[in-house]
Each structure stands twice: as structure tokens, then as C-alpha cells.
C-alpha positions as CSV (number, residue, x, y, z in Angstrom):
1,M,-76.9,15.7,-248.8
2,L,-77.2,18.8,-246.6
3,S,-80.2,20.1,-248.6
4,A,-82.5,17.8,-246.7
5,Y,-81.8,19.8,-243.5
6,V,-82.5,23.2,-245.1
7,P,-86.2,23.2,-244.1
8,I,-85.4,22.3,-240.5
9,V,-82.8,25.0,-240.2
10,G,-85.3,27.5,-241.8
11,L,-87.9,26.5,-239.2
12,F,-85.5,27.0,-236.4
13,A,-84.4,30.4,-237.8
14,L,-88.1,31.4,-238.2
15,A,-88.9,30.3,-234.6
16,A,-85.8,32.2,-233.2
17,A,-86.7,35.3,-235.2
18,F,-90.3,35.2,-233.9
19,A,-89.1,34.8,-230.3
20,L,-86.7,37.7,-230.6
21,F,-89.2,39.9,-232.3
22,S,-91.9,39.1,-229.7
23,V,-89.5,39.9,-226.8
24,A,-88.3,43.1,-228.4
25,V,-91.7,44.5,-229.3
26,A,-93.6,43.5,-226.2
27,P,-92.6,46.5,-224.0
28,Y,-93.8,48.9,-226.7
29,V,-97.0,47.2,-227.6
30,G,-98.2,45.7,-224.3
31,P,-100.4,47.5,-221.8
32,R,-98.7,49.5,-219.0
33,R,-101.1,49.4,-216.1
34,Y,-98.8,48.8,-213.1
35,N,-100.1,48.8,-209.6
36,R,-98.8,47.8,-206.2
37,A,-100.2,44.3,-206.4
38,K,-98.6,43.6,-209.8
39,L,-95.2,44.7,-208.6
40,E,-95.2,42.3,-205.6
41,A,-93.8,38.8,-205.7
42,Y,-96.4,36.2,-206.5
43,E,-96.5,33.0,-204.4
44,C,-99.4,30.9,-205.7
45,G,-102.1,33.2,-204.3
46,I,-100.6,33.3,-200.8
47,E,-99.4,36.5,-199.3
48,P,-95.6,36.5,-199.5
49,V,-93.8,36.3,-196.2
50,D,-90.3,37.4,-195.4
51,Q,-87.9,34.4,-195.3
52,P,-85.0,34.4,-192.8
53,L,-81.5,34.9,-194.4
54,Q,-80.7,31.2,-193.9
55,G,-83.7,30.1,-196.0
56,G,-87.0,28.6,-195.0
57,R,-88.0,25.0,-194.5
58,F,-90.0,23.3,-197.2
59,P,-92.8,21.0,-196.1
60,V,-92.4,17.3,-196.8
61,K,-95.5,17.4,-199.0
62,Y,-93.5,19.4,-201.5
63,Y,-91.0,16.6,-202.0
64,L,-93.7,13.9,-202.1
65,T,-95.5,15.8,-204.8
66,A,-92.2,16.1,-206.7
67,M,-91.5,12.4,-206.4
68,L,-95.0,11.5,-207.7
69,F,-94.5,13.8,-210.7
70,I,-91.2,12.0,-211.4
71,V,-92.9,8.5,-211.2
72,F,-95.6,9.5,-213.7
73,D,-93.1,11.2,-215.9
74,I,-91.0,8.1,-216.1
75,E,-94.1,6.1,-217.0
76,I,-94.6,8.4,-220.1
77,V,-90.9,7.9,-221.0
78,F,-91.5,4.2,-221.1
79,L,-94.7,4.4,-223.0
80,Y,-93.3,6.3,-226.0
81,P,-90.7,3.6,-227.1
82,W,-93.2,0.9,-226.5
83,A,-95.7,2.7,-228.8
84,V,-93.1,3.0,-231.5
85,A,-92.1,-0.7,-231.3
86,N,-95.5,-2.1,-230.6
87,D,-95.7,-4.2,-233.7
88,A,-92.3,-5.7,-233.3
89,L,-92.9,-6.7,-229.6
90,G,-96.1,-8.6,-230.2
91,L,-98.1,-10.1,-227.4
92,F,-95.2,-10.2,-225.0
93,G,-94.7,-6.5,-225.2
94,L,-98.5,-5.9,-224.7
95,V,-98.5,-8.1,-221.6
96,E,-95.4,-6.4,-220.2
97,M,-96.9,-3.0,-220.7
98,V,-100.2,-4.0,-219.1
99,V,-98.3,-5.2,-216.0
100,F,-96.3,-2.0,-215.9
101,I,-99.4,0.3,-216.2
102,A,-101.2,-1.8,-213.7
103,T,-98.3,-1.4,-211.2
104,V,-98.2,2.4,-211.7
105,F,-102.0,2.5,-211.4
106,L,-101.9,0.7,-208.1
107,A,-99.3,3.1,-206.9
108,Y,-101.5,6.0,-208.0
109,A,-104.5,4.5,-206.2
110,Y,-102.5,4.0,-203.1
111,V,-101.3,7.6,-203.0
112,W,-104.7,8.9,-203.8
113,R,-106.3,6.8,-201.0
114,R,-103.6,7.9,-198.5
115,G,-104.3,11.6,-199.3
116,G,-100.9,12.2,-201.0
117,L,-102.5,14.3,-203.8
118,E,-104.2,16.8,-201.4
119,W,-102.3,19.9,-200.6
120,D,-103.0,21.2,-197.1
């Protein structure tokens, strides 16, 4: 009964061995051309600035972008089970998914029109 899981366990073991081997060998095989720019913190191409000890304030656009990502991520979570059970749901399932996708598309169009996808 457990013999059916041997290939899966073997695949996980092979993946773990490859990951450990890659991490262990990288310092010896990789290039070593360090300069001042590579040793500095990287902040999306923007020059890093010192933050006060209490922490800095994040712009509201950051949170709006995060919420948009969550909305479209949830859409994908709903599409996978629907795709698996598509035959069993029939026409009702198709209509419901079209309504759901149309609602999400309208939200996307609204956000795009209002400039929510532009990062200033």
C-alpha cells in the first residue's frame, strides 16, 4: 500500500538534495566580483534612505495594490475548482462563472480607469 508513495518520496528527496547541493556549492562556484553598489541594500532601483527608528510611513497606494492582488488571487482560487468540476456543474456553473468573471472584470476596469494601477 505504501509502495505507491515511493516515487513521490523519491522526488521530494531528489529535490531536497538538489537544493542543498546548490546552496552548498554556490559560494565556491559562483563569481566573486563584489563592489560598493552590490553590497548596498536594494530598494526597487531607488536610492535607499535612512528610516527613523520608529519606522517609516507607507503610502496608501502600497495597500491598495496589495488589496488588488488579493482580489485577483481569490479569483484564481475560485477558477480552479470550477475548472475541475466543469462537467458536473453544467450550464448553471458556466453562467455563474461568467457572472463572477464579469464582476471581477468590471472591478478591474474601474480600478484601471481611476488610475489605481499606476505607481507614482
